[in-house]
C-alpha positions in Angstrom: 142.9 61.5 -10.9 140.5 59.1 -9.8 136.8 59.9 -9.1 136.4 58.8 -5.6 133.0 57.3 -4.8 130.7 59.6 -3.1 128.4 57.6 -0.4 125.8 58.7 2.2 125.3 56.9 5.3 121.9 57.9 7.1 122.7 55.6 10.2 126.6 55.7 11.4 126.3 52.1 12.6 126.1 50.8 9.1 129.2 49.3 7.5 129.8 51.2 4.4 132.9 49.0 2.9 131.0 47.8 0.4 130.3 50.9 -1.3 134.3 51.5 -1.5 134.9 48.0 -2.8 132.5 49.0 -5.8 134.0 52.2 -6.2 137.9 50.8 -5.9 137.1 48.3 -8.5 135.5 50.9 -11.2 138.4 53.3 -10.7 141.0 51.0 -10.9 139.7 49.2 -14.0 138.7 52.6 -15.6 142.4 54.1 -15.0 143.7 50.9 -16.3 141.9 50.9 -19.8 142.7 54.6 -20.1 146.7 53.9 -19.5 148.9 52.9 -22.5 151.8 52.2 -20.7 151.5 49.7 -17.6 154.2 48.4 -15.6 153.9 44.7 -14.8 152.6 45.9 -11.1 149.9 47.7 -13.2 149.1 44.7 -15.3 145.2 43.5 -15.6 146.5 40.5 -13.1 148.2 42.9 -10.8 145.3 45.4 -10.5 142.8 42.2 -10.0 145.3 41.2 -7.0 145.4 44.8 -5.3 141.7 45.0 -5.8 141.3 41.3 -4.0 143.6 42.3 -1.5 142.0 45.6 -0.5 138.5 43.8 -0.8 140.0 41.5 1.9 141.1 44.1 4.0 137.8 46.2 3.9 135.4 43.1 4.2 137.4 41.7 7.5 135.0 42.2 10.5 137.4 41.5 12.8 139.7 44.2 11.7 140.9 47.1 13.9 142.2 50.5 12.6 145.8 50.1 13.4 145.4 46.7 11.5 143.8 48.0 8.4 146.6 50.8 8.5 149.3 48.0 8.2 147.4 46.1 5.6 147.3 49.2 3.2 150.8 50.3 3.9 151.8 46.7 3.0 149.7 46.9 0.0 151.1 50.2 -1.1 154.8 49.2 -0.4 154.0 46.3 -2.9 152.1 48.1 -5.6 154.7 50.5 -5.8 157.6 48.8 -5.2 159.1 51.0 -2.2 160.3 49.5 1.1 159.1 51.9 3.4 155.1 52.9 4.0 154.3 55.6 6.8 151.0 57.0 8.3 151.7 60.0 10.0 149.3 62.2 12.3 150.1 65.9 12.0 149.3 67.7 14.9 150.6 71.6 14.4 154.2 71.2 13.5 154.7 67.6 15.1 154.7 64.6 12.7 153.7 61.7 15.0 154.4 57.9 13.3 150.9 55.9 13.9 151.5 53.0 11.5 154.9 51.6 9.9 155.8 49.2 7.4 159.4 48.5 6.4 160.8 46.1 4.2 164.4 47.0 4.2 164.5 48.4 8.0 164.5 52.0 9.2 165.2 53.9 12.6 161.7 55.3 12.6 159.5 53.6 15.4 155.6 53.4 15.6 154.7 56.7 18.1 157.8 58.1 17.4 157.2 62.1 17.3 159.6 64.4 14.8 159.4 67.9 13.8 157.6 68.4 10.9 160.2 70.2 9.0 162.5 67.0 9.3 160.4 65.0 7.0 159.5 65.3 3.5 155.6 65.3 4.4 156.3 69.1 5.2 156.3 69.5 1.4 153.1 67.4 0.9 151.2 69.5 3.7 152.6 73.0 2.0 151.6 71.4 -1.5 147.9 70.4 0.0 148.3 67.6 -2.4 149.9 64.6 -3.5 153.7 65.4 -3.9 156.5 62.8 -5.1 160.2 63.0 -5.8 161.9 59.9 -7.8 165.7 61.0 -8.0 166.4 63.4 -4.4 170.0 63.6 -5.1 169.7 65.8 -8.2 166.8 67.8 -6.7 166.9 70.8 -4.3 165.7 68.4 -1.5 169.5 66.9 -1.2 169.9 69.6 1.4 166.8 68.6 3.0 167.1 67.4 6.9 165.0 64.2 6.0 167.3 63.1 3.0 170.4 63.8 5.4 168.6 61.8 7.9 167.1 59.0 6.1 168.8 59.1 2.3 165.3 58.5 0.8 165.9 59.1 -3.3 162.2 58.0 -3.9 159.1 59.6 -2.1 155.5 60.0 -2.7 153.0 61.3 -0.2 149.7 62.8 0.1 147.2 64.4 2.6 144.7 62.4 4.8 141.6 64.7 5.4 139.4 64.1 8.1 136.1 66.1 8.1 137.6 68.4 5.5 140.8 68.8 7.6 144.0 67.7 7.2 144.5 65.0 9.7 148.1 63.7 8.6 149.8 62.0 5.3 150.1 58.7 4.0 153.8 58.1 2.3 155.8 55.6 0.7 159.7 56.0 0.3 162.9 53.9 -0.8 166.7 54.6 -0.5 167.2 53.1 -3.8 166.6 54.8 -7.3 163.2 53.4 -9.1 163.4 52.2 -12.5 160.9 54.5 -13.3 159.3 57.7 -11.9 155.6 57.9 -10.5 153.4 58.1 -12.9 149.5 59.5 -13.0 148.4 56.0 -12.3 151.0 56.0 -9.0 149.3 59.4 -7.6 145.7 58.0 -8.0 146.6 54.8 -6.3 148.1 56.7 -3.3 145.3 59.0 -3.4 142.7 56.4 -3.2 144.4 54.5 -0.2 144.4 57.5 1.5 140.9 58.1 0.9 140.0 54.7 2.3 142.0 55.8 5.5 140.1 59.0 5.8 136.8 57.0 5.5 138.4 54.0 8.1 139.5 57.0 10.6 136.0 58.8 10.6 134.5 55.7 10.6 136.7 54.7 13.7 135.5 57.8 14.9 131.8 57.2 14.7 132.4 53.8 16.3 134.2 55.5 19.1 131.4 58.4 19.5 128.8 55.6 19.0 130.3 53.5 21.8 130.7 56.7 24.0 126.7 57.2 23.5 126.0 53.8 23.9 127.9 53.6 27.3 126.1 57.4 28.1 122.8 55.9 27.4 123.5 52.5 29.5 124.9 54.7 32.3 121.4 57.2 31.9 119.3 53.9 31.7 121.4 52.7 35.0 120.7 56.0 36.6 117.1 55.8 35.7 116.7 52.4 36.6 118.1 53.3 40.0 116.0 56.5 40.5 112.9 54.3 39.7 113.8 51.5 42.3 114.2 54.2 44.9 110.6 55.5 44.3 107.8 53.6 46.6 105.3 54.0 43.7 105.2 51.0 41.4 106.5 51.7 37.6 105.8 50.2 34.6 106.8 50.9 31.1 104.9 49.0 28.5 104.8 48.8 24.3 101.8 48.7 22.3 101.4 44.9 22.8 101.3 44.9 26.5 104.9 43.5 26.7 106.8 44.9 29.8 109.8 46.8 28.8 110.9 48.4 32.0 109.7 48.0 35.5 111.1 48.7 38.9 111.6 47.3 42.2 108.4 48.2 43.7 106.6 46.7 40.7 108.1 43.7 40.7 108.5 43.1 44.6 104.3 43.4 44.8 104.1 40.3 42.7 106.9 38.7 44.3 109.5 39.1 41.1 112.6 40.9 40.1 112.4 43.5 37.4 114.6 40.8 35.2 112.1 38.1 35.2 109.4 40.6 34.1 111.1 42.8 31.5 110.3 41.1 28.1 107.1 39.1 29.1 103.3 40.2 28.9 101.2 41.6 31.6 99.1 38.7 31.2 101.8 36.7 32.9 101.7 38.6 35.9 98.0 39.6 36.2 96.1 36.9 34.3 92.4 38.0 35.6 92.9 41.6 34.7 95.0 41.4 31.7 92.2 42.2 29.5 91.1 44.9 31.3 95.0 46.7 31.7 95.1 46.1 27.9 92.1 47.8 27.1 92.9 50.5 29.4 96.4 50.9 27.8 95.1 50.4 24.0 93.0 53.4 24.9 96.0 55.7 26.3 97.8 55.0 23.1 94.8 55.6 20.7 93.8 58.6 22.1 96.9 60.1 23.3 95.2 61.5 26.5 96.7 60.5 29.7 94.3 58.3 32.1 95.0 60.2 35.8 94.2 59.5 39.2 92.1 56.1 39.1 91.9 53.9 41.9 91.8 49.9 41.9 92.9 47.0 43.5 95.5 44.8 43.4 96.4 41.5 44.7 100.0 41.0 46.2 101.8 37.8 45.9 101.2 37.2 49.7 97.4 37.3 48.8 96.8 40.9 50.5 94.6 43.0 48.7 96.1 46.6 48.4 94.7 49.8 46.7 96.4 52.1 44.4 95.8 55.1 42.5 97.1 54.7 38.7 98.3 57.1 36.3 98.9 56.3 32.8 100.5 58.5 30.1 101.8 57.6 26.4 105.4 57.3 25.6 107.1 58.8 22.2 109.5 57.1 20.1 112.2 59.2 18.6 110.4 59.9 15.7 107.6 61.3 18.1 104.8 58.6 17.6 103.0 56.9 20.6 104.7 53.7 21.0 103.4 52.5 24.5 102.5 53.6 28.2 104.0 54.3 31.0 102.4 53.5 34.2 102.8 54.8 38.0 100.5 53.4 40.9 101.1 54.4 44.1 99.8 52.4 46.8 97.2 54.3 48.9 96.0 51.6 51.3 97.1 53.7 54.4 94.9 56.6 52.8 91.9 54.4 52.0 91.9 52.7 55.3 92.1 56.2 56.9 89.3 57.3 54.7 87.3 54.2 55.9 88.0 55.1 59.3 87.0 58.7 59.1 83.8 57.6 57.3 83.2 55.4 60.5 84.2 57.7 63.1 81.6 60.0 61.2 79.2 57.6 61.1 79.6 57.0 64.9 79.8 60.6 65.5 76.5 61.6 63.8 74.8 58.7 65.6 76.5 59.9 69.2 75.1 63.8 68.0 71.5 62.6 66.9 71.0 60.2 69.8 72.4 62.3 72.6 70.7 63.3 75.3 71.9 66.8 75.1 70.2 69.2 72.5 72.3 69.8 69.5 72.2 71.7 66.6 74.2 73.4 64.2 73.7 76.5 61.6 75.5 78.1 58.7 77.2 81.7 58.2 73.2 82.9 57.3 72.0 81.3 60.6 69.9 78.6 58.9 69.8 75.4 60.8 71.9 72.3 59.0 71.5 69.9 62.1 69.3 69.2 64.8 69.2 65.8 66.8 66.1 64.0 68.6 66.7 65.7 71.8 66.3 69.3 69.9 63.1 68.1 68.5 61.5 66.7 71.7 62.3 69.8 73.4 61.6 72.4 70.7 58.3 70.1 69.4 59.7 70.5 65.6 61.1 68.0 63.3 64.3 68.3 61.5 62.5 68.6 58.0 61.0 71.4 59.3 64.0 73.3 60.5 67.0 72.7 58.1 67.5 75.6 56.0 65.5 77.8 58.1 66.3 80.4 60.7 65.3 80.1 64.4 62.4 82.6 64.2 60.9 80.8 61.2 60.4 77.9 62.9 60.3 78.3 66.6 57.8 80.1 69.1 58.6 83.9 68.7 60.1 83.7 72.8 62.5 80.8 71.8 63.4 82.4 68.7 64.4 85.7 70.7 66.1 83.7 73.2 67.9 82.2 70.0 68.9 85.4 68.6 70.3 86.7 71.7 72.7 83.3 72.3 73.8 84.3 68.3 74.5 87.7 69.4 76.8 86.8 72.2 78.2 84.2 70.0 79.4 86.8 67.4 80.8 89.0 70.0 83.2 85.7 71.1 84.0 85.1 67.4 85.4 89.2 67.2 87.1 88.5 70.4 88.9 85.7 69.3 87.4 82.9 71.5 86.7 79.9 69.8 83.8 78.4 72.2 82.0 79.6 75.5 79.5 78.2 77.8 76.7 80.2 78.9 73.5 79.6 81.1 70.3 80.4 79.2 66.6 80.7 80.6 65.0 79.1 77.4 61.1 79.5 76.8 59.5 76.7 75.7 55.6 76.4 75.4 54.2 77.3 78.9 57.6 76.5 80.5 61.1 78.2 81.3 63.7 75.6 80.7 67.6 76.3 82.3 70.1 75.6 79.7 73.5 75.4 79.8 74.7 76.2 76.5 77.9 75.6 74.7 78.5 77.4 71.4 81.7 76.9 69.3 82.8 77.7 65.4 84.0 74.8 63.3 84.9 74.4 59.1 83.8 71.5 57.3 86.4 69.5 54.6 85.0 72.2 51.9 85.8 75.4 53.7 82.2 76.1 55.0 82.0 78.1 58.5 79.2 76.7 60.7 78.4 77.5 64.4 77.6 74.7 66.4 75.3 74.4 69.9 75.1 71.9 72.4 72.8 72.6 75.7 72.0 70.7 78.7 68.9 70.7 80.4 69.6 72.0 83.8 66.2 71.4 85.4 67.2 68.2 87.1 71.0 69.7 88.2 69.4 72.6 89.6 66.6 70.8 91.8 69.8 68.6 93.0 71.8 72.1 93.6 68.8 73.4 95.7 68.4 70.3 97.7 72.5 70.0 98.7 72.1 73.6 99.1 69.4 72.7 101.8 71.3 69.8 103.1 74.3 71.9 103.7 72.3 74.6 105.8 70.7 71.8 107.5 74.5 70.5 108.3 75.4 73.9 109.5 72.7 74.2 111.9 73.2 70.4 113.0 76.7 71.4 113.5 75.8 74.5 115.6 73.3 72.3 117.7 76.4 69.7 118.2 79.0 72.5 119.2 76.6 74.3 121.6 73.8 72.9 122.5 74.8 69.3 122.8 78.4 69.9 124.2 76.7 72.1 126.8 74.9 69.6 128.5 77.5 67.2 128.4 79.7 69.6 130.2 77.6 70.0 133.0 77.3 66.1 133.3 81.0 66.1 133.5 81.2 69.0 135.7 78.3 67.9 138.2 79.4 64.5 138.5 82.9 65.7 139.4 81.4 67.7 142.2 79.5 65.0 143.5 82.6 62.7 143.8 84.9 65.7 145.3 82.3 66.4 147.7 80.5 63.4 148.8 83.4 60.7 147.9 83.6 59.6 151.9 80.1 58.8 151.9 79.6 57.1 148.8 80.3 53.5 148.5 82.5 51.5 146.1 80.0 51.0 143.8 78.5 54.4 143.4 81.9 55.7 143.1 82.7 53.6 140.2 79.4 54.5 138.4 80.3 58.3 138.9 83.8 57.4 137.4 82.3 56.0 134.4 79.8 58.8 133.8 82.8 61.3 134.0 84.8 59.1 131.5 81.7 58.4 129.0 80.6 62.5 128.9 84.6 63.3 128.2 84.7 60.7 125.2 81.6 61.8 123.9 82.7 65.6 124.2 85.9 64.4 122.1 83.7 62.8 119.6 81.7 65.7 119.1 85.0 67.5 118.9 86.3 65.4 116.2 83.1 65.2 114.3 83.4 69.2 114.1 87.1 68.8 113.1 85.9 66.7 110.0 83.3 68.7 108.7 85.7 71.6 108.8 88.1 69.8 106.8 86.1 69.0 104.3 85.2 72.8 103.8 88.6 74.0 104.0 89.8 77.0 102.1 92.4 76.0 98.8 95.8 76.3 99.7 97.3 79.6 98.5 100.8 79.0 98.5 103.6 76.3 99.7 104.4 76.2 103.4 107.4 74.5 105.2 106.9 71.1 106.4 109.8 71.1 108.7 108.2 74.1 110.5 105.0 72.7 110.8 106.7 69.0 112.1 108.6 71.1 114.9 105.7 73.0 116.0 103.9 69.9 116.5 106.6 68.2 118.0 107.1 71.0 120.5 103.6 71.0 121.5 103.7 67.0 122.2 107.0 67.5 124.2 105.1 66.6 127.5 103.5 63.6 125.8 107.1 62.5 124.1 109.0 63.2 127.3 106.2 60.9 129.6 106.6 57.9 127.3 110.0 58.3 126.5 109.5 58.2 122.9 112.7 58.6 120.5 111.8 61.0 117.5 114.3 61.4 114.8 113.4 64.3 111.9 115.4 64.2 108.7 116.7 67.4 107.6 115.1 67.7 103.8 111.9 67.9 104.7 109.7 69.6 101.7 107.7 72.2 101.1 103.9 71.4 100.5 101.0 73.1 98.8 98.6 72.7 101.8 96.7 74.9 103.9 99.2 75.4 107.3 96.6 74.6 109.9 95.2 71.6 108.4 98.7 70.5 107.7 99.4 70.7 111.5 96.3 68.7 112.3 97.2 66.1 110.0 100.8 65.6 111.5 99.7 66.1 114.7 97.0 63.1 114.4 100.0 61.1 112.8 102.2 61.9 115.7 99.9 60.9 118.3 99.3 57.6 116.9 102.6 56.6 116.6 102.8 57.4 120.4 100.3 55.7 121.2 100.2 52.2 119.7 103.3 50.1 120.8 104.6 46.9 121.4 104.5 45.5 124.6 107.2 46.6 126.9 109.0 48.6 124.0 108.8 52.6 124.0 108.1 54.7 120.8 110.2 54.9 118.4 109.3 57.5 115.0 111.2 58.8 112.2 109.7 61.4 109.9 111.6 61.8 106.7 110.6 63.4 103.0 108.7 61.3 100.1 109.4 61.8 96.6 107.9 59.8 94.0 108.5 60.2 90.3 106.4 58.8 87.6 107.5 55.9 85.3 109.0 56.9 82.2 109.8 54.9 79.0 113.1 54.7 76.8 111.8 58.0 74.8 111.1 59.9 78.2 107.6 59.7 78.1 105.3 59.2 81.4 103.8 55.8 81.5 100.4 56.0 82.2 98.5 58.3 84.3 101.0 58.4 87.1 101.9 61.8 88.5 105.0 63.1 90.5 104.0 63.3 94.6 105.9 64.9 97.4 105.1 64.6 101.0 106.0 63.3 104.6 106.7 59.7 105.7 106.1 58.7 109.5 107.8 55.4 110.2 107.0 53.8 113.5 108.3 50.4 115.3 104.8 49.7 116.6 103.0 46.6 116.3 102.2 47.4 112.5 98.6 47.2 110.7 97.2 44.2 109.3 96.6 44.1 105.4 92.7 43.8 105.7 92.6 46.6 108.0 94.9 49.2 105.7 92.2 51.1 104.0 89.4 50.3 107.0 91.4 52.5 109.5 90.7 55.6 107.5 87.1 55.8 108.0 85.6 57.7 110.2 85.1 55.9 114.0 86.8 53.0 113.0 90.0 51.5 115.2 92.3 49.0 114.6 92.6 48.2 117.9 90.5 47.4 121.0 89.3 50.1 124.0 92.5 49.8 125.9 94.2 52.4 123.6 92.6 55.7 124.0 91.0 57.8 121.1 87.7 58.2 119.1 88.9 56.5 115.5 88.5 59.8 114.1 91.7 61.1 113.8 92.9 59.0 110.8 89.6 60.0 108.8 90.7 63.4 109.4 93.9 62.8 107.9 92.5 61.3 105.0 90.0 64.2 104.5 93.0 66.8 104.2 94.9 64.6 102.0 91.8 64.7 99.7 90.8 68.2 100.0 94.5 69.0 99.0 94.9 66.5 95.9 96.9 64.5 97.6 96.7 60.8 99.5 97.4 58.7 102.6 98.2 55.0 103.0 99.9 52.7 105.3 102.6 49.8 104.6 104.8 48.0 106.3 108.0 49.6 107.4 111.7 48.0 106.9 112.0 45.8 109.9 108.8 46.0 111.4 106.5 48.6 112.4 104.3 51.1 109.7 104.9 53.6 107.6 102.1 56.1 107.2 102.7 58.3 104.1 100.9 61.3 103.5 101.6 62.7 100.1 100.5 65.6 97.7 100.5 65.8 93.7 
């Protein structure tokens, strides 16, 4: 037997053919020298030819496994002088033809599958080693199915083992009887070819596995790149020489490049101003093996914009476990930086506001010690901030003042226990030789570190209470004046009107025309003044009207007013139209009746020459404007109310606000009235969170709108 050369390849991708060629040459030449009877095919020149052809086959880089099969079969057929060579793969009990060399024709075909028992290879597999026969007709094989099917007289075959397991067989056969039998040199030659085939099959398998592994690695790399490209953070992978090995879309986009344009180039090509700094940091991470995390730095984009990033650098390891570079992840934190700057600016503005606020402001920690006081606090309490910070109120304030602050703190603790976040109380605070009335607001807050503080803000009510006292006195005086108007002033007016009327009634015949006219003027003036006083009283009561307690039916109110004015409506032949869907309004019924009465009376008085009054009363509904998302635009609010639309002369634009003032008239004295009616309507609207205004009616006339939020 030839001793097959042993070889060990640590990396599967290395071509091991040269080891086989050297081993084959040594084995063949050694066997040739040891054999005394050599055929022509085994002569030195024949062996050299075989060796040369096998060497060419195994050293051809372009050959495929199938081509190797074909060349080895052809070489074997020539070397052994047989017509047919077959490489078959055995799977259980089946025999599949993988490669075929036929010099005399055969019914076998590549890819054909037979039962193993129908082939002489059955004997080879059973023997587990090389099996041969030279004159099958004179042996028990004459009854074998293979002999009957193919009439092989000569056969030599050997197993092909791959990874220690039987893969198939290499066999050569002929229908002719050979001139000689198979000798040990033939058996060694066939076994050598089988060993070569075993190695080639293993190498092909390794190639397939390697190809699959490479494809899997490429797929994994593509998947990893896709993941990296989807990250908003900028990611680089660099080697020890600061060469970019991998980069994602975000990092490339930041400098106006594509990843393909960056890979394989040094960082100095992209950040020339910072190249030395970047390389120094990279080398420090590589040298120490420690990551460099959370470093905030600025970068310049292709557009010239400065962006802030938080950078993490971590060492990468080779397959041998050695540090071979760094991976860098930079997250854009420009928006956070801007937010921090804005917050810092807001804190500065807020601090300035707190320090300079005219209100007294302070804050204490959980132990009741001052952590902040403002200038107003210093001025009122006659202390300095440096004296107070870190101390409790009783340590720095006058005893009476300190006790007052302790009382406030006690109440704050009670609010805290009840779950209240802030409260406002009135406190009389002794300060020096006077008592200062304060409106104190206390609240709890937590700072960024989780520490709990209590804040306080106090407004000096000294001026406010003085104004309140003055207003209270004026209201008292106003009530007294209104009493005088309603009783003391109206009583003489009634006497003037009544006695003047009696004079006209009793002395009419003896009075001259001039006297009669003067007395008539006196009576009208007294009546007008009485009506003015009555309207002033009504307006004053409207200003102090009670809040509405619920909704009232505007339809019912309108009906009652029209019923009261029915005689006037009939007298002036007015046409009044009322819509059926008048709304419910949150107004006191008495004052809504007063407003509706004044607006209807107004429409009946102001007419175009030669026309009778026409009035339509209908509902007013206003919905605020909304944007596409359904959000209210501006500060507009929904309103509901009544519209009084007449066909009178209308109101000029410059008069539309003026006519709602007290004693303001848009016409002369020829139309009866005091000029207080619309002022009362405006006061009712204001008192009940509403508005009244006038605009042009369609087709002429005016529209008076009385609406409430």
